[in-house]
KOLGUKOL-848798 format. One record per residue: residue number from 1; residue in three letters; y, x, z of N, C-alpha, C in turn. Coordinates in nm, 4 decimals. Atoms other than C-alpha are relative to their C-alpha. Example, Ala and Ser with C-alpha at 12.3 -4.5 7.8 and 13.67 -1.06 7.14 Angstrom:
BEGIN
1_ala_-0.1190_0.0890_0.0000_-0.4500_1.2300_0.7800_0.1200_0.0900_0.0000
2_ser_-0.1190_-0.0820_-0.0060_-0.1060_1.3670_0.7140_0.1090_-0.0770_0.0730
***
This chain:
BEGIN
1_unk_-0.0421_-0.1151_0.0313_-2.3925_-0.2286_3.5997_0.1814_-0.0364_-0.0579
2_unk_-0.1959_0.0280_0.0166_-2.0516_-0.3874_3.4497_0.0258_-0.0361_0.1001
3_unk_-0.1189_0.0169_-0.1598_-1.9673_-0.4767_3.8357_0.0349_0.1704_0.0291
4_unk_-0.0370_-0.2183_0.0027_-1.9749_-0.0727_3.8343_0.1296_0.0033_-0.0263
5_unk_-0.0954_-0.0475_0.0518_-1.7357_-0.0383_3.6110_0.0701_-0.0581_-0.0073
6_unk_-0.0892_0.0677_-0.0540_-1.5043_-0.3065_3.7235_0.0306_0.0430_0.1111
7_unk_-0.0590_-0.0767_-0.0335_-1.5048_-0.1879_4.0049_0.0614_0.1480_0.0696
8_unk_-0.0787_-0.1229_-0.0034_-1.4346_0.1480_3.9870_0.1880_-0.0158_-0.1384
9_unk_-0.1135_0.0034_0.0970_-1.1724_0.0621_3.7048_0.0899_-0.0889_0.1623
10_unk_-0.0164_0.0803_-0.1172_-1.0676_-0.1979_4.0434_0.1018_0.1274_0.0579
11_unk_0.0038_-0.0733_-0.1080_-1.0690_0.1017_4.2477_0.1866_0.0906_-0.0717
12_unk_-0.1061_-0.0977_0.0759_-0.8403_0.3581_3.9909_0.1305_-0.0835_-0.0128
13_unk_-0.1144_0.0234_-0.0179_-0.5818_0.1037_3.9982_0.0525_-0.0012_0.0739
14_unk_-0.0543_0.0111_-0.1599_-0.5356_0.0557_4.3307_0.0320_0.1624_0.0456
15_unk_-0.0585_-0.1228_-0.0061_-0.4570_0.4110_4.3509_0.1222_0.0260_-0.1051
16_unk_-0.0939_-0.0243_0.0551_-0.2612_0.4385_4.0875_0.1118_-0.0851_0.0798
17_unk_-0.1518_0.0959_-0.0669_-0.0415_0.1742_4.2715_0.0204_0.0153_0.1011
18_unk_-0.0492_-0.0978_-0.1966_-0.0269_0.3468_4.6080_0.0177_0.0684_-0.0126
19_unk_0.0206_-0.0667_0.0515_0.0938_0.6012_4.4577_0.1245_0.0643_0.1005
20_unk_-0.1028_-0.0272_-0.0455_0.3592_0.6319_4.7560_0.2032_0.0379_-0.0119
21_unk_-0.1760_-0.0283_0.0164_0.6898_0.6104_4.6456_0.0392_0.0514_-0.1861
22_unk_0.0123_-0.0111_0.0669_0.5767_0.7082_4.3307_0.0149_-0.0571_-0.1134
23_unk_0.0285_0.0871_0.0315_0.6506_0.4860_4.0245_-0.0109_0.1163_-0.1510
24_unk_0.0199_-0.0928_0.1008_0.5053_0.5204_3.7104_0.0930_-0.0271_-0.1035
25_unk_-0.1417_-0.0043_0.1139_0.8021_0.5992_3.4312_0.0004_0.0451_-0.1588
26_unk_-0.0152_0.0013_0.1512_0.8698_0.6234_3.0647_0.1389_0.0066_-0.0083
27_unk_-0.1389_-0.0599_-0.0209_1.2143_0.6501_3.0989_0.0118_0.1385_-0.1192
28_unk_-0.0117_-0.1096_0.1237_1.1926_1.0098_2.8742_-0.1235_0.0218_-0.0659
29_unk_0.0908_0.0315_0.0571_0.8827_0.8751_2.7196_0.0483_0.0225_-0.1434
30_unk_-0.0528_0.0037_0.1711_0.9562_0.9251_2.2541_-0.0446_-0.1166_-0.0051
31_unk_0.0087_0.2121_0.0587_0.9690_0.4894_2.1939_-0.1412_0.0069_-0.1344
32_unk_0.1000_0.0303_0.1231_0.7600_0.5979_1.9114_-0.1805_0.0283_0.0790
33_unk_0.0844_-0.0183_-0.1228_0.4933_0.7525_2.1894_-0.0615_-0.1119_0.0438
34_unk_0.0646_0.1408_-0.0423_0.5132_0.4695_2.3483_-0.0762_-0.1058_-0.0580
35_unk_0.0821_0.1165_0.0618_0.4340_0.2553_2.1326_-0.0993_0.0276_-0.0809
36_unk_0.1377_-0.0564_-0.0153_0.1698_0.4392_2.0583_-0.1492_-0.0380_0.0781
37_unk_0.0775_-0.0054_-0.1689_-0.0111_0.4192_2.3750_-0.0244_-0.1540_0.0558
38_unk_0.0510_0.1670_-0.0489_0.0351_0.0543_2.3605_-0.0693_-0.0786_-0.0853
39_unk_0.0642_0.0349_0.0983_-0.1225_-0.0009_2.0692_-0.1778_0.0254_0.0210
40_unk_0.1847_-0.0418_0.0011_-0.4512_0.2185_2.1428_-0.0046_-0.0988_0.1204
41_unk_0.0048_0.0951_-0.1451_-0.3998_-0.0252_2.5182_-0.0659_-0.1093_-0.0737
42_unk_0.0171_0.1139_0.0256_-0.4616_-0.2830_2.3105_-0.1097_-0.0692_-0.1251
43_unk_0.0653_0.0905_0.1207_-0.6937_-0.2720_2.0683_-0.1531_-0.0030_0.0519
44_unk_0.1645_0.0728_-0.0390_-1.0399_-0.4619_2.1011_-0.1159_0.0777_-0.0966
45_unk_0.2002_-0.0310_-0.0150_-1.3698_-0.3379_2.1662_-0.0803_-0.0150_-0.0200
46_unk_0.1496_0.0900_0.1117_-1.6355_-0.4556_1.8687_-0.1211_0.0751_0.0440
47_unk_0.1125_-0.0477_0.0615_-1.9533_-0.3850_1.8169_-0.0864_-0.0151_0.1853
48_unk_0.1139_-0.0556_-0.0901_-2.3024_-0.2813_2.0473_-0.0139_0.1131_0.0228
49_unk_0.1453_-0.0866_-0.0453_-2.4224_0.0177_1.9540_0.0998_0.1005_0.0323
50_unk_-0.0251_-0.1421_-0.0546_-2.3655_0.3288_2.1358_-0.0345_0.1201_-0.0891
51_unk_0.0364_-0.1180_0.0414_-2.3106_0.7064_1.9767_0.0310_0.0962_0.1080
52_unk_-0.0582_-0.0822_-0.1306_-2.2865_1.0167_2.1738_0.0334_0.0576_-0.0686
53_unk_-0.0594_-0.0514_0.0373_-2.0621_1.2026_2.0831_0.0726_0.1348_0.0146
54_unk_0.0105_-0.0984_-0.0683_-1.9755_1.5567_2.1375_0.1998_0.0606_-0.0372
55_unk_-0.1490_-0.0575_0.0204_-1.5962_1.7206_2.2410_0.0237_0.1308_0.0837
56_unk_-0.0558_-0.0892_-0.0656_-1.4540_2.0452_2.2826_0.0398_-0.0587_0.1428
57_unk_-0.0836_-0.0246_-0.0899_-1.3319_2.1020_2.6321_0.1504_-0.0160_0.0034
58_unk_-0.1950_-0.0011_0.0741_-0.9631_2.1156_2.5622_-0.0083_-0.1894_-0.0136
59_unk_0.0119_0.1176_-0.0015_-1.0636_1.7420_2.4362_-0.0194_-0.0713_0.0877
60_unk_-0.0022_0.0875_-0.0933_-1.1986_1.6086_2.6541_0.0413_-0.0252_0.1626
61_unk_-0.1336_-0.0113_-0.0738_-0.9926_1.7001_2.8974_0.1549_-0.1073_0.0318
62_unk_-0.0541_0.1240_0.0414_-0.7339_1.4840_2.7486_-0.0571_-0.0876_0.0469
63_unk_0.0368_0.0992_-0.0263_-0.9504_1.2664_2.7273_-0.0002_-0.1068_0.1733
64_unk_-0.0478_-0.0250_-0.1620_-0.9728_1.2715_3.1038_0.1381_-0.0457_0.0266
65_unk_-0.2203_0.0516_-0.0839_-0.5929_1.2624_3.2073_-0.0424_-0.1188_-0.0957
66_unk_-0.0655_0.0531_0.0513_-0.5380_1.0493_2.9700_-0.0143_-0.1665_0.0419
67_unk_0.0629_0.0714_-0.0431_-0.7741_0.7747_3.0960_0.0708_0.0059_0.1782
68_unk_0.0067_0.0602_-0.1033_-0.6607_0.8416_3.4178_0.1951_-0.0617_-0.0258
69_unk_-0.1898_0.0194_-0.0134_-0.2407_0.8113_3.3748_0.0433_-0.1254_-0.0866
70_unk_-0.0302_0.1562_0.0240_-0.3206_0.5200_3.1338_-0.0835_-0.1124_-0.0566
71_unk_0.0938_0.0013_0.0002_-0.5962_0.4070_3.1761_-0.0701_-0.0631_-0.1515
72_unk_0.0579_0.0256_0.0632_-0.7383_0.4179_2.8582_-0.1527_0.0571_-0.0458
73_unk_0.1388_-0.0854_0.0057_-1.0972_0.5004_2.8008_-0.0269_0.0926_-0.1104
74_unk_0.0049_-0.0680_0.0633_-1.2177_0.7020_2.5560_-0.0784_-0.0487_-0.1401
75_unk_0.0541_0.1325_0.0373_-1.4181_0.4687_2.3911_0.0614_-0.0949_-0.1043
76_unk_-0.0825_0.0792_0.0094_-1.1484_0.2780_2.3405_0.1111_0.0663_-0.1385
77_unk_-0.1196_-0.0630_-0.0005_-0.9057_0.5666_2.2113_-0.1054_0.0699_-0.1749
78_unk_0.1071_-0.0786_0.0877_-1.2461_0.7074_1.9296_0.0749_-0.1360_-0.1177
79_unk_0.0375_0.0961_0.1146_-1.2532_0.3454_1.7857_0.1220_0.0259_-0.0272
80_unk_-0.1209_0.0174_0.0051_-0.8346_0.3309_1.7881_-0.0031_0.0753_-0.1231
81_unk_-0.0486_-0.1967_0.1044_-0.8046_0.7079_1.5895_-0.1313_-0.0662_-0.2030
82_unk_0.0951_0.0310_0.0910_-1.1356_0.5980_1.3491_0.0673_-0.1264_-0.0840
83_unk_-0.0681_0.0798_0.0454_-0.9699_0.2519_1.2590_0.1138_0.0314_-0.0707
84_unk_-0.1463_-0.0870_0.0824_-0.6611_0.4258_1.1418_-0.0258_0.0507_-0.0631
85_unk_0.0111_-0.0934_0.1179_-0.7837_0.6867_0.9821_-0.0377_-0.0690_-0.0719
86_unk_0.0036_0.0927_0.0701_-1.0045_0.4597_0.8010_0.0893_-0.0878_-0.1027
87_unk_-0.0680_0.1536_0.0113_-0.7252_0.1921_0.7164_0.0993_0.1276_-0.0828
88_unk_-0.0501_-0.0582_0.0300_-0.5067_0.4880_0.6374_-0.0472_0.0820_-0.1632
89_unk_0.0846_-0.0815_0.0999_-0.7454_0.6952_0.3789_-0.0899_-0.1411_-0.0968
90_unk_0.0888_0.1102_0.0597_-0.8960_0.3451_0.1786_-0.0458_0.1211_-0.0983
91_unk_0.0680_-0.0324_0.0916_-1.0220_0.6126_-0.0469_-0.1310_0.0570_0.0270
92_unk_0.1024_-0.0080_-0.0182_-1.2579_0.7155_0.1607_-0.1705_-0.0827_-0.0189
93_unk_0.1429_0.1278_-0.0052_-1.4379_0.3988_0.2149_-0.0199_-0.0352_-0.1768
94_unk_0.0223_0.0077_0.1512_-1.4020_0.3939_-0.1739_-0.0875_0.0923_0.0004
95_unk_0.0782_-0.1812_0.0581_-1.5807_0.7447_-0.2359_-0.2160_-0.0662_0.0673
96_unk_0.1706_0.0319_-0.1086_-1.8782_0.5966_0.0492_-0.1080_-0.1007_-0.0592
97_unk_0.1289_0.1430_0.0900_-1.9699_0.2841_-0.1613_-0.0168_0.0726_-0.0934
98_unk_0.0408_0.0008_0.1335_-1.9053_0.4199_-0.4994_-0.1550_0.1564_-0.0044
99_unk_0.1238_-0.0961_-0.0347_-2.1786_0.7109_-0.3720_-0.0905_-0.0595_0.0053
100_unk_0.1492_0.0548_-0.0356_-2.4224_0.4859_-0.1913_-0.0171_-0.0709_-0.1527
101_unk_0.1014_0.0635_0.1410_-2.4542_0.2588_-0.5731_-0.0564_0.1103_-0.0912
102_unk_0.0094_-0.0395_0.1185_-2.4660_0.5507_-0.7788_-0.2335_0.1080_0.0473
103_unk_0.1872_-0.0384_-0.0551_-2.8131_0.6444_-0.5300_-0.0181_-0.1215_0.0047
104_unk_0.0684_0.1189_-0.0306_-2.8957_0.3277_-0.4999_-0.0447_-0.0263_-0.1619
***
């Protein structure tokens, strides 16, 4: 299965590279956005558990475009967002831990 995924990724990369004169341009891109996209691309995917996620059509469309444009897949994007959300809102983790301790 991994060979199929890597072959598909290889094919996508070769298609992006053969844009017949089209160059990947970031000249007009906001530097903050460019930095954010770079952080998402470098985010490590850890863990083996799979989770079913439901997305609305608009979000799924945007994620497919992001995959095509930057090679950022849905799993990496969601993992990055959740890590960032939990680190920006530590009170949520505290609330969860305290609530579990009260129930036990």
